[in-house]
N, C-alpha and C positions, 0 to 999 in steps of 0.2 A: 252247253250241247251244239252239236253240229245238224243243221239242218238235212234232212233227206234229199240227195239229189235225184232231180227227177230224170227220168227217161227221156232220149231224143224221139221226136216224133216221126222224124224222117231223116234218114243216112242217107251218101253215096256208097255205092259199093266198094270204092277203093279204101272206106274206112275199116273195111271186113277182111280184104283182102288177105289171103295166108300161101305161104308157101313152105313145104315141108320136102325133107331129103332124108332120104335114110341108105344106108348102104350095104348090097345085097348081099349076104354070105351063105354057106353052105346048107345052113338051116332053114333057109328060104325057100331052097330049091327042090326039084326031083333028080333023081340019077343023073339025069340028060346039064346037068347044071341051068335048066330052065326055071326061074322062079315061078312057083306057083301062083295061080288066079287068084286064089282064095287069100294069099298074103298081098297081093296088091290092091285087091277091093278092100282089106282090111283099112288099107292107107290111105283109100278112097275116100271111106268111111270116116275114118280122123280127119282128116284136111277138112272135109265136108261139116263136121262138127264143129271144128275151129272155127270156122267161118260163119257157120250160122249163130254159134255162142256169141263170137264177138258183135255181132250185128243185133241180137235180140237180148243182148248181156242178161241172157236166162237160161237155165239146163235146155237143152233140145235133143229129140230122139230122131231116128230115122225111121221113115214111112215108107220109101219108095226107093229102089235105084232102078235107075234104067236106062235105055239107049247106052247101054256099055260095048265097046267093040274092042276087042283085039288084034291090032293092027300087027305086031310084030313081037316074041317075045322079049323080056328081059332076064339079064343072064346075071349067074353069080359074079363078082366082082365088078359091076356095076352101080352108078350113083342113081336112084331113084328121086327125081323131083316131083312134087307134086303140086299142082297151082291151083286154089280155091277160091273162084268169087263166086259173089250172089248176082242169079240172073234176073230172078222174078220173085217178088214178095206178096204172095195172096191174104186174105183174111186172117188166115190161123197159119199156113206153107210157106215156106222157101225154098225157092229151089236153087241149090248151088251147082254150077260147074266145075268138073275137076280136068284137070289137063295131068295127064302122066308123061313124063320123059327119061329115058334113061341115058345116062351117060357111062361112056366108054373113059375113067379120068385117065388112063394113059395113051389112048389114041385122041382125045379130044374132042370124038364123034358122038353126036346129041342125036337120039332118035324119038319122034311121037310115038309112045307104044299104044296108048289109049286113051280114051276119055268116058268120062259118064257124067250123068246126070243124078244128084241125090238130094228126094226131097226132105225136108226134117219141118219138125214143128217146135215151137217153142213150148215149154210147159210152166204153168202159172202155180202160185204156191201150193196149190189143192192136186197137183199131179196133172192136171187134166191142161188139153191146148189152150192156148193162150195168144192175142193178137203179139205183131211184132213190129217195131217201127215201119215205116212207108220207104222205100227205096227210092232214093231221087237220082233219077237216071236223066243226064244230060247232053253228053255226046251221043254220036249216030252211031257209033259198037253197041254203046249202053241203051238203047232206043231199041236196035234189032236185038240183043240178047232178052230182053226184056219182052217183047213183041212175042219171039219166038218159044220162051218160058211160058208166058200166057197161054199159048195155044197148047202146049203140050200137057198143061195144068187141066185145061178143059178135055183134053184127050183123056187123061188120068183119069178124070172125074167121071166122064161118060163109059168108061170102062166098068167102074164100081156096079152102075146103075144095072 
């Protein structure tokens, strides 16, 4: 009989990073050939969910998506890449930053189209929010992302009151 594997108490952001790529087709776009923002948001949510599940090793649900800014459109025929990385882990919440790039595979040009912060919580066996492993931050970039994520979380909590 195998012993139950214990879950780590802390993990670095690199352990849960994820990059998804999706080729944009006509069914993703409006008549002008621009991909619907809702399609991009769905992909952002999926990338963040995978990242948070990798970190927590639990099912996760999205509780907030904020600070979404669309800088430029995504067009039919472009390859969208979504890079998700944990910024901050609190008591039950995890903030994942997602960067979205659009690549024209023929021209080779790449455009940063938008970014978003997605907050998710891990679910326990009872379906209620549970704790996730701490986030091990070591580089200056990781420390800066942590501090900014922590500040955004404080602002989110203050808005709920």
